[in-house]
C-alpha angles and dihedrals in degrees: 000000000000097000118012110172118001112173104165139036088244091058091048092050092047091051092048089053094058108114099228132124091244092052091049089053091046092050090050092051093047097051134076118196088348096305132107120229115258123253090255090055090054092048093048094049094044089052090054096051100080093056091060100040100082091056092044091049090050092049093048091044091056090047090051091050090053091050101043098034092209094179097052090102099018139059115276096255137142130194125220128200144135130236127199123240116196117235121246118255127003129343126256105231116217094242090058093041092055091052093043091241120148105196095186134028092224091069116109100220093190093064122083146200134269134165119234123198094231103030105032120218116005128185115209146053140325123227110204114202138179111202135186116258105215142085090308125037123218135150122262098178137009142177135176125216138160109286095250093066111108115254092236097052099080094039098093089057092044093050091056089064100054125093117276093236093068110114105171127052112192120200145154125255096282089066093055097106133136091236094056092045090053092048091051093047091052088058093045092253133132120228110213109191136155115270126240119242137067122315142279098050114208104190122125095260099051097101093049090050090052089060093048093046091052090052091048093049095049093047106042101030093048091047092050092051091044090051094048092048093052096046098036092244099143090092129040119321115253093234138073125216133027099275097046090046091049088050091051099044100036091040088055090052090051092049089050090055092047090052090055091050090053093047091049092051091049095043094244129150111271098222109016109095094357094130093052090045093054094042090055096044 
């Protein structure tokens, strides 16, 4: 990796001064007519990146699907889910939020709270992902929101990014809404989501749903853990604020996709050694 962690202008300048072939190439790419962009130019362009990433992820996801052909031997299904990313720094307790008090400067005031069944209350962000359900898992669409946003809210935008040939959308109970069913039906797709009500369900379709839910769980939950393991996202995110955190999380999804394109073109295994490959990139 040419530049791994650059936190100050001094570090950037010292790296650019290193007399190596890679640094010479980097300096050439960063300059225009012999001049470096100003700090404000960098900040303005970095701020614009997150707005374009969902569409870029969707475009690259469709391209990956055309390359890998994941549904050639499997049903044309995708799985949808969200995973929580913990905010950097301290937490903003509700009693302080209601009063507008910020007791510590480390608190990311743009993050929010949610309650998870296994982990209790969590302060942070929610990464919404649609993944392929097949022999290899990879993301087709992604979006990041504060953690208090309902799982179903970003789905209409996410579904617009997936390939047209998808016929089954697999989700958990929170995706079982009339709006999402109607959207799927308009695109000739079937939404398969857990039903509300007490278990065990006894309707005619329960056994078929069990099969689909197992496929969904294996695909999306394994991908989420794989993704978090590669990009060290099991702890707090390294960013503060909505836009920087979108840039981190969605940028990581985009890099993951790029890595799969490279590994396909070089006839490498898609999953074996992927973490080491990305860490060394």
